[in-house]
C-alpha positions in Angstrom: 9.5 -4.8 0.9 6.5 -2.6 1.2 7.2 1.0 2.4 5.9 1.9 5.8 5.2 5.3 7.5 3.1 7.0 10.0 0.5 9.7 9.1 2.0 12.3 11.4 1.6 12.7 15.1 2.6 10.3 17.9 1.7 10.6 21.7 3.7 12.9 23.8 5.3 11.3 26.8 4.1 12.5 30.3 7.4 14.2 31.0 6.8 16.5 28.0 3.1 17.3 28.1 -0.3 16.1 29.3 -1.2 12.7 27.9 -4.3 11.5 26.1 -5.2 15.0 24.9 -5.3 16.6 21.5 -4.4 20.1 23.0 -2.0 19.1 25.8 -0.4 21.6 28.2 3.4 21.5 28.2 5.1 20.2 31.4 8.0 22.7 31.1 8.9 26.2 29.9 11.9 27.8 28.2 15.1 25.9 27.7 13.7 22.9 29.6 10.8 22.6 27.2 13.0 22.9 24.1 15.2 20.1 25.5 12.3 17.9 26.4 10.8 18.3 22.9 14.0 17.1 21.2 14.3 14.3 23.8 10.8 13.1 22.9 11.5 13.4 19.2 14.6 11.2 19.6 12.7 8.6 21.5 10.1 8.3 18.7 12.8 8.3 16.0 14.3 5.3 17.8 10.9 3.6 18.3 10.0 3.9 14.6 13.4 2.5 13.6 13.2 -0.3 16.1 9.7 -1.2 14.8 11.1 -1.4 11.3 9.5 1.6 9.5 11.1 2.7 6.3 10.1 6.3 6.5 10.6 8.2 9.8 8.7 11.3 11.1 9.3 13.5 14.1 5.9 12.6 15.6 5.1 16.3 15.9 6.5 16.3 19.4 7.4 20.0 19.2 3.8 21.1 18.4 1.0 21.5 20.8 -1.5 21.0 17.9 -0.8 20.1 14.2 -2.3 23.4 13.0 -1.4 25.8 15.7 2.2 24.7 15.8 2.5 26.4 12.5 0.3 29.4 13.3 2.4 30.4 16.3 5.1 31.6 13.9 2.8 33.7 11.7 2.4 37.5 12.1 -1.2 38.8 11.5 -2.8 36.3 13.9 -4.3 37.4 17.2 -3.9 34.6 19.8 -4.8 36.9 22.7 -8.5 37.2 21.7 -9.6 33.8 20.7 -13.2 33.2 19.7 -15.3 30.1 19.7 -15.9 28.6 16.2 -17.4 25.5 14.7 -14.7 23.3 13.2 -15.2 20.9 10.2 -18.7 22.2 9.5 -19.6 22.5 13.2 -18.6 18.9 14.0 -17.1 20.4 17.2 -16.4 23.7 18.8 -13.0 25.2 19.6 -11.5 28.4 20.7 -9.5 29.7 17.7 -7.2 32.6 17.0 -8.2 35.4 14.7 -6.6 36.6 11.5 -6.5 40.4 11.9 -3.8 41.6 9.4 -1.8 40.5 6.4 -0.1 37.2 7.0 3.7 36.9 7.2 6.1 34.4 8.6 8.1 35.6 11.6 10.9 33.3 10.4 11.6 29.6 10.2 8.9 27.5 11.8 10.2 23.9 12.1 14.0 24.3 11.4 15.1 22.9 14.7 13.0 19.7 14.7 13.5 19.0 11.0 17.2 19.3 11.1 17.3 17.2 14.3 15.2 14.5 12.6 17.5 14.5 9.6 20.6 14.3 11.7 19.4 11.3 13.8 18.3 8.8 11.1 19.7 7.6 7.8 16.3 6.5 6.6 13.9 8.6 4.5 12.3 11.3 6.6 8.8 12.9 6.2 7.7 16.2 7.7 4.1 17.2 8.0 2.5 20.7 7.7 -1.1 21.6 8.0 -2.8 22.2 4.6 -4.2 25.6 3.7 -7.8 24.6 3.6 -7.6 23.0 7.0 -5.9 26.0 8.4 -8.6 28.2 7.1 -11.1 26.0 8.8 -9.3 26.4 12.1 -9.0 30.2 12.4 -11.5 33.1 12.4 -11.0 35.5 9.5 -11.3 39.1 10.3 -9.1 40.5 7.5 -9.2 38.7 4.1 -12.9 38.4 3.6 -13.2 35.0 1.8 -11.9 31.5 2.4 -10.2 31.1 -1.0 -8.1 34.3 -0.6 -7.2 33.4 3.0 -6.1 29.9 1.8 -3.8 31.4 -0.8 -2.2 33.6 1.7 -1.5 30.7 4.0 -0.4 28.6 1.0 2.4 31.1 0.3 3.7 30.9 3.9 3.5 27.1 3.8 5.4 27.1 0.6 8.2 29.2 2.1 8.5 26.7 5.0 8.2 23.7 2.7 11.1 24.9 0.5 13.2 25.4 3.6 12.3 21.9 4.9 13.5 20.5 1.6 16.8 22.4 2.0 17.0 20.9 5.5 17.2 17.4 3.9 13.5 16.4 4.3 12.6 13.7 1.7 8.8 14.0 1.9 6.8 17.1 2.7 3.2 16.2 3.6 0.3 18.6 3.9 -2.5 17.5 6.2 -6.0 18.2 4.8 -8.8 16.6 6.8 -11.0 19.5 5.6 -10.9 17.9 2.2 -13.3 15.3 3.5 -15.8 17.9 4.7 -15.8 20.6 2.0 -15.7 18.4 -1.1 -17.1 20.9 -3.5 -14.6 23.6 -2.4 -11.7 21.2 -2.9 -12.3 21.5 -6.6 -13.0 25.2 -6.7 -10.1 26.5 -4.6 -8.7 23.7 -2.2 -6.5 22.0 -4.8 -5.2 25.3 -6.1 -4.2 26.3 -2.6 -2.5 23.0 -2.0 -0.5 23.1 -5.2 0.5 26.7 -4.3 1.8 25.4 -1.0 3.9 22.7 -2.9 5.1 25.0 -5.7 8.7 24.5 -6.6 9.3 21.5 -4.4 11.5 18.8 -6.0 11.3 16.4 -3.0 8.3 14.1 -2.8 5.0 15.8 -1.9 2.1 14.2 -0.1 -1.4 15.1 1.2 -3.1 13.4 4.1 -6.9 13.2 4.0 -8.5 11.4 6.9 -11.7 11.3 9.0 -9.9 12.8 12.0 -8.2 11.8 15.2 -9.7 9.1 17.4 -11.5 11.7 19.5 -15.2 11.4 20.5 -16.4 14.1 18.2 -15.0 12.4 15.2 -16.2 8.9 16.3 -19.7 10.4 16.7 -19.5 12.0 13.2 -18.5 8.8 11.6 -21.6 7.2 12.9 -23.7 9.6 10.8 -22.0 8.8 7.5 -23.9 5.6 6.8 -22.7 2.2 5.5 -20.4 3.7 2.9 -18.1 6.7 3.3 -17.8 8.1 -0.2 -16.3 11.5 0.4 -13.1 10.4 -1.3 -15.1 9.8 -4.5 -15.3 13.5 -5.0 -11.8 14.5 -4.2 -9.7 11.6 -5.5 -10.2 12.4 -9.2 -9.2 16.0 -8.6 -6.1 14.9 -6.7 -5.2 12.4 -9.4 -4.9 15.3 -11.8 -2.8 17.3 -9.4 1.0 17.6 -9.1 1.0 16.0 -5.6 2.9 12.7 -5.5 1.3 10.8 -2.6 -2.1 10.6 -1.1 -2.7 9.2 2.5 -6.2 7.8 3.2 -8.2 5.8 5.8 -8.8 2.1 5.1 -8.8 -0.3 8.0 -12.0 -0.4 10.1 -13.6 2.3 8.0 -16.6 2.3 5.7 -14.6 3.6 2.7 -15.2 1.4 -0.3 -11.8 0.1 -1.2 -12.4 0.4 -4.9 -12.2 4.2 -4.5 -8.4 3.8 -4.3 -8.4 3.1 -8.0 -9.3 6.7 -8.6 -5.8 7.7 -7.6 -4.2 6.2 -10.7 -0.6 7.5 -11.1 -0.2 8.4 -7.4 1.6 6.6 -4.5 -1.1 5.6 -2.0 -0.5 5.6 1.7 -3.1 3.1 2.8 -4.3 3.3 6.4 -3.7 -0.2 7.9 -3.7 0.9 11.5 -6.8 2.2 13.2 -6.1 5.2 15.4 -9.7 5.3 16.9 -9.2 2.0 18.7 -6.9 0.9 21.4 -7.0 -2.7 20.1 -3.6 -3.5 18.6 -3.9 -4.9 15.1 -2.3 -8.3 14.4 0.2 -8.6 11.6 -2.4 -10.8 9.8 -5.0 -8.1 9.9 -2.5 -5.5 8.5 -1.5 -7.9 5.8 -5.1 -8.6 4.9 -5.8 -4.8 4.6 -2.7 -4.5 2.3 -4.0 -7.4 0.2 -7.4 -5.6 -0.2 -5.6 -2.4 -1.3 -3.4 -4.3 -3.8 -6.6 -5.1 -5.8 -6.7 -1.4 -6.6 -3.2 0.0 -6.1 -0.1 -1.2 -7.9 2.4 -2.9 -5.5 5.1 -0.4 -6.2 2.8 2.5 -5.3 1.5 1.2 -2.0 2.8 2.5 1.3 1.4 1.0 4.5 0.5 3.7 6.9 -1.7 4.7 9.9 -5.2 6.0 9.3 -4.4 9.3 11.0 -2.2 10.7 13.7 -1.9 9.0 17.1 -1.4 12.1 19.3 -4.2 11.4 21.9 -3.4 7.7 22.1 -1.7 5.8 25.0 2.1 5.7 24.3 2.5 1.9 24.9 -0.4 1.2 22.5 1.0 3.5 19.9 4.4 1.7 20.1 2.6 -1.7 19.7 0.7 -0.4 16.7 4.0 0.7 15.1 5.4 -2.8 15.5 2.1 -4.3 14.1 2.4 -1.9 11.1 5.9 -3.1 10.2 5.3 -6.8 11.0 2.1 -6.7 8.9 4.0 -5.2 6.0 6.6 -7.9 6.2 4.0 -10.6 6.2 2.3 -9.0 3.2 5.7 -9.0 1.5 6.2 -12.7 2.1 2.7 -13.6 0.9 3.0 -11.7 -2.3 6.7 -12.4 -3.1 
């Protein structure tokens, strides 16, 4: 059957953190918080398995934010004196920490949740990390002086954690790079080099996720400015096709991305977004199967993975669960139609 996976994040239950927020406050502290994080992780592992997904993730339940969950374990970053900065070319403002000294990992970042994930499912597991370009776009640099140098510094740290995740039994390490859809020229000049540095030495499957952002209002408003055709992928896909990265995750359903751009990823596995994370309307299996059928015109069957457009962190939990089921049912229907 078609492989299925989520892009990364899933909603946090109310007993773990605030709901419907991208930067939720935790409901507990200390040992109670650590226990709640793993309880939520186990819940989502079970939910993904019950839905029928073939690849399982931790839903990023132990991270307040997909970038800052990594940065919290990095020396050289000042979280005490955050500054306001425009994110994704000023699409929205955020209070971000500052890089004030040479970067160094304090130790392992995601060992607990990665090992917990591996221990609680026999299916393939994927673990997500923020990509170096996206991290650079989410911090204020007061030390390195240029974005390319800062990206390489982060890439080295990401590589250390990625190699450790591989040793923990992770089958797929994915780097999330929404910034690739914003700084397309820089992707070619230093973005890909930093991404490949982050993946250096990995023998497990490597992936990169490039989306148009979570289903938050700032991203919805930005998409309205992109016109009838979203062609950002046209610049970055050829570069990615020449890279060493194995899989590429992209938006498809309910987007204005021309489907034929997927053909630019020849030789790569393609995680096709068949679930819209910017809408609470739950897709029918028929709609998912039709999106898969469209993608099959440009992606070989054996290289297609049905996925979500992006993470679902701010979404209502019940809706997210229903969308997981629609993802798996739609992939099953597509399988029957193309058998």
